[in-house]
MDAnalysis code that builds the backbone (N, CA, C; Angstrom):
import MDAnalysis as mda
import numpy as np

u = mda.Universe.empty(264, n_residues=88, atom_resindex=np.repeat(np.arange(88), 3), trajectory=True)
u.add_TopologyAttr("name", ["N", "CA", "C"] * 88)
u.add_TopologyAttr("resid", np.arange(1, 89))
u.add_TopologyAttr("resname", ["MET", "ASN", "ALA", "GLN", "GLN", "PRO", "PRO", "SER", "PRO", "ASN", "ARG", "TYR", "LEU", "GLU", "LEU", "LEU", "ASN", "PHE", "LYS", "THR", "ARG", "GLU", "GLU", "ALA", "TYR", "GLN", "LYS", "VAL", "LYS", "GLU", "MET", "ALA", "SER", "ASN", "LEU", "THR", "GLU", "ASP", "GLN", "HIS", "ALA", "VAL", "ARG", "SER", "CYS", "ILE", "PHE", "ASP", "LEU", "HIS", "ALA", "LEU", "VAL", "GLU", "LEU", "GLU", "LEU", "ARG", "ARG", "ILE", "TYR", "TYR", "HIS", "LEU", "PHE", "LYS", "GLN", "LEU", "LEU", "PHE", "LEU", "THR", "ASP", "ASP", "GLU", "ALA", "GLU", "ASN", "GLU", "ARG", "HIS", "LEU", "GLN", "ASN", "LEU", "THR", "ARG", "GLN"])
u.atoms.positions = np.array([
    [8.821, -19.969, 10.327],
    [9.646, -19.004, 9.580],
    [10.763, -18.608, 10.606],
    [12.059, -18.806, 10.336],
    [13.060, -18.252, 11.144],
    [13.714, -16.960, 10.507],
    [14.659, -16.415, 11.253],
    [15.207, -15.138, 10.782],
    [15.981, -15.228, 9.436],
    [16.475, -16.441, 9.100],
    [17.310, -16.594, 7.952],
    [16.473, -16.800, 6.714],
    [15.321, -17.365, 6.866],
    [14.452, -17.689, 5.621],
    [13.573, -16.501, 5.302],
    [13.506, -16.258, 3.991],
    [12.646, -15.181, 3.588],
    [11.115, -15.645, 3.707],
    [10.257, -14.719, 3.979],
    [8.877, -15.191, 4.108],
    [8.313, -15.742, 2.861],
    [7.507, -16.712, 2.987],
    [6.827, -17.408, 1.842],
    [5.879, -16.378, 1.114],
    [5.979, -16.368, -0.256],
    [5.068, -15.477, -0.938],
    [3.610, -15.877, -0.778],
    [3.356, -17.131, -0.332],
    [2.003, -17.574, -0.082],
    [1.607, -17.559, 1.314],
    [2.291, -16.841, 2.183],
    [2.102, -16.998, 3.665],
    [0.663, -16.601, 4.024],
    [0.055, -15.614, 3.308],
    [-1.341, -15.217, 3.595],
    [-2.325, -16.307, 3.154],
    [-2.002, -16.914, 2.019],
    [-2.879, -18.051, 1.574],
    [-2.769, -19.182, 2.594],
    [-1.610, -19.448, 3.082],
    [-1.403, -20.536, 4.024],
    [-2.093, -20.269, 5.326],
    [-2.237, -19.059, 5.750],
    [-2.911, -18.740, 6.948],
    [-4.422, -19.138, 6.886],
    [-5.004, -19.001, 5.680],
    [-6.422, -19.414, 5.498],
    [-6.593, -20.772, 4.979],
    [-5.460, -21.494, 4.770],
    [-5.527, -22.891, 4.302],
    [-5.921, -22.942, 2.850],
    [-5.514, -21.997, 2.032],
    [-5.828, -21.989, 0.617],
    [-4.604, -22.413, -0.079],
    [-4.776, -23.057, -1.257],
    [-3.640, -23.579, -2.021],
    [-3.266, -22.624, -3.182],
    [-4.248, -21.971, -3.780],
    [-4.002, -21.047, -4.868],
    [-4.658, -19.717, -4.668],
    [-4.296, -18.701, -5.439],
    [-4.916, -17.447, -5.368],
    [-6.277, -17.500, -5.927],
    [-6.531, -18.285, -6.904],
    [-7.892, -18.401, -7.475],
    [-8.849, -19.003, -6.457],
    [-8.398, -20.006, -5.681],
    [-9.256, -20.579, -4.642],
    [-9.551, -19.501, -3.604],
    [-8.491, -18.661, -3.209],
    [-8.738, -17.593, -2.230],
    [-9.726, -16.601, -2.752],
    [-9.605, -16.166, -4.065],
    [-10.537, -15.243, -4.570],
    [-12.033, -15.747, -4.558],
    [-12.112, -17.025, -4.844],
    [-13.503, -17.634, -4.872],
    [-14.087, -17.708, -3.524],
    [-13.269, -18.141, -2.530],
    [-13.826, -18.313, -1.148],
    [-14.101, -16.964, -0.534],
    [-13.243, -15.945, -0.745],
    [-13.425, -14.693, -0.223],
    [-14.653, -14.000, -0.804],
    [-14.892, -14.209, -2.085],
    [-16.086, -13.682, -2.732],
    [-17.348, -14.315, -2.148],
    [-17.278, -15.624, -1.877],
    [-18.413, -16.343, -1.198],
    [-18.694, -15.776, 0.141],
    [-17.601, -15.593, 0.918],
    [-17.756, -15.090, 2.304],
    [-18.311, -13.680, 2.380],
    [-17.889, -12.847, 1.362],
    [-18.245, -11.428, 1.418],
    [-19.606, -11.235, 0.685],
    [-20.090, -12.148, 0.004],
    [-21.373, -11.908, -0.735],
    [-22.556, -11.711, 0.106],
    [-22.476, -12.186, 1.383],
    [-23.656, -12.057, 2.280],
    [-23.626, -10.745, 3.018],
    [-22.690, -9.863, 2.743],
    [-22.585, -8.543, 3.448],
    [-23.552, -7.526, 2.757],
    [-24.053, -6.661, 3.633],
    [-24.846, -5.547, 3.034],
    [-23.947, -4.491, 2.536],
    [-24.496, -3.486, 1.899],
    [-23.661, -2.392, 1.351],
    [-22.994, -1.649, 2.447],
    [-23.610, -1.371, 3.560],
    [-22.973, -0.748, 4.686],
    [-21.776, -1.625, 5.239],
    [-21.968, -2.916, 5.373],
    [-20.975, -3.777, 5.821],
    [-19.768, -3.802, 4.885],
    [-20.071, -3.726, 3.621],
    [-18.900, -3.658, 2.650],
    [-18.145, -2.346, 2.864],
    [-18.866, -1.269, 3.051],
    [-18.191, 0.060, 3.316],
    [-17.327, -0.019, 4.554],
    [-17.847, -0.582, 5.669],
    [-17.047, -0.741, 6.869],
    [-15.843, -1.533, 6.638],
    [-16.049, -2.637, 5.975],
    [-14.937, -3.558, 5.694],
    [-13.808, -2.880, 4.864],
    [-14.278, -2.121, 3.865],
    [-13.211, -1.380, 3.042],
    [-12.464, -0.309, 3.889],
    [-13.200, 0.377, 4.753],
    [-12.569, 1.334, 5.653],
    [-11.532, 0.666, 6.614],
    [-11.891, -0.483, 7.109],
    [-10.986, -1.215, 7.981],
    [-9.731, -1.606, 7.241],
    [-9.879, -2.089, 6.029],
    [-8.723, -2.483, 5.234],
    [-7.853, -1.240, 4.898],
    [-8.457, -0.074, 4.564],
    [-7.673, 1.127, 4.282],
    [-7.009, 1.566, 5.559],
    [-7.647, 1.572, 6.637],
    [-6.987, 2.000, 7.896],
    [-5.776, 0.968, 8.278],
    [-6.027, -0.282, 8.067],
    [-5.003, -1.167, 8.358],
    [-3.730, -0.910, 7.475],
    [-3.952, -0.688, 6.228],
    [-2.877, -0.371, 5.309],
    [-2.114, 0.897, 5.723],
    [-2.859, 1.900, 6.126],
    [-2.213, 3.171, 6.533],
    [-1.406, 2.980, 7.793],
    [-1.981, 2.255, 8.729],
    [-1.240, 2.002, 9.997],
    [0.020, 1.248, 9.726],
    [-0.030, 0.218, 8.859],
    [1.156, -0.592, 8.576],
    [2.206, 0.300, 7.875],
    [1.908, 1.191, 6.948],
    [2.829, 2.051, 6.300],
    [3.494, 2.975, 7.342],
    [2.623, 3.518, 8.255],
    [3.144, 4.471, 9.252],
    [4.147, 3.746, 10.238],
    [3.765, 2.532, 10.607],
    [4.633, 1.787, 11.491],
    [5.982, 1.436, 10.820],
    [5.982, 1.134, 9.600],
    [7.208, 0.880, 8.839],
    [8.050, 2.091, 8.749],
    [7.385, 3.261, 8.604],
    [8.158, 4.459, 8.552],
    [8.821, 4.810, 9.915],
    [8.085, 4.599, 10.986],
    [8.519, 4.834, 12.338],
    [9.686, 3.861, 12.636],
    [9.495, 2.544, 12.350],
    [10.493, 1.516, 12.603],
    [11.820, 1.888, 11.810],
    [11.665, 2.268, 10.567],
    [12.834, 2.576, 9.781],
    [13.660, 3.655, 10.418],
    [13.026, 4.735, 10.789],
    [13.801, 5.855, 11.415],
    [14.370, 5.510, 12.701],
    [13.657, 4.733, 13.533],
    [14.050, 4.253, 14.822],
    [15.335, 3.334, 14.721],
    [15.197, 2.325, 13.805],
    [16.364, 1.361, 13.670],
    [17.538, 1.962, 12.972],
    [17.318, 2.967, 12.084],
    [18.387, 3.620, 11.406],
    [19.303, 4.290, 12.404],
    [18.791, 4.874, 13.457],
    [19.573, 5.564, 14.483],
    [20.350, 4.521, 15.308],
    [19.879, 3.305, 15.322],
    [20.524, 2.294, 16.189],
    [21.649, 1.557, 15.464],
    [21.807, 1.809, 14.168],
    [22.926, 1.147, 13.420],
    [24.231, 1.666, 13.934],
    [25.151, 0.686, 14.068],
    [26.543, 1.083, 14.401],
    [27.333, 1.288, 13.101],
    [27.491, 2.558, 12.705],
    [28.184, 2.820, 11.481],
    [29.662, 3.042, 11.754],
    [30.464, 2.612, 10.798],
    [31.986, 2.842, 10.854],
    [32.461, 3.681, 9.823],
    [33.811, 3.728, 9.735],
    [34.427, 4.499, 8.629],
    [34.377, 3.814, 7.285],
    [33.940, 2.516, 7.292],
    [33.851, 1.745, 6.016],
    [32.481, 2.161, 5.321],
    [32.605, 3.018, 4.335],
    [31.346, 3.463, 3.663],
    [30.595, 2.386, 3.021],
    [31.380, 1.439, 2.371],
    [30.718, 0.320, 1.641],
    [29.882, -0.550, 2.566],
    [30.480, -0.857, 3.755],
    [29.821, -1.625, 4.771],
    [28.609, -0.857, 5.357],
    [28.725, 0.361, 5.591],
    [27.640, 1.240, 6.052],
    [26.484, 1.161, 5.026],
    [26.871, 1.363, 3.790],
    [25.754, 1.327, 2.743],
    [25.101, 0.025, 2.701],
    [25.828, -1.106, 2.845],
    [25.263, -2.435, 2.766],
    [24.187, -2.573, 3.916],
    [24.571, -2.111, 5.112],
    [23.654, -2.185, 6.263],
    [22.446, -1.290, 6.093],
    [22.618, -0.112, 5.494],
    [21.478, 0.768, 5.227],
    [20.563, 0.113, 4.189],
    [21.074, -0.466, 3.196],
    [20.312, -1.175, 2.156],
    [19.496, -2.316, 2.711],
    [20.089, -3.076, 3.622],
    [19.353, -4.195, 4.301],
    [18.218, -3.640, 5.062],
    [18.423, -2.508, 5.739],
    [17.313, -1.969, 6.567],
    [16.266, -1.438, 5.651],
    [16.553, -0.763, 4.520],
    [15.592, -0.242, 3.602],
    [14.696, -1.370, 3.005],
    [15.303, -2.548, 2.785],
    [14.513, -3.618, 2.146],
    [13.445, -4.214, 3.101],
    [13.582, -4.022, 4.320],
    [12.630, -4.574, 5.330],
    [11.418, -3.841, 5.225],
])
């Protein structure tokens, strides 16, 4: 993936070599079925922590990069750049 191409919507499936969501659901269910109740709890906590860290990093990066934008007197151009940053 280069900077000009949007990320593939199936990029996470491709990482695990799955073709469809249904295949991924089935395989993940098989992989997780051998876990104990405690292991499931730990796994859920790890996923929750990962999601929280990702959101916090996005917030930090947004405010950091917003300060680095070179804004001009052209309000329309400034708004376009701010919208591009917000979408990331």
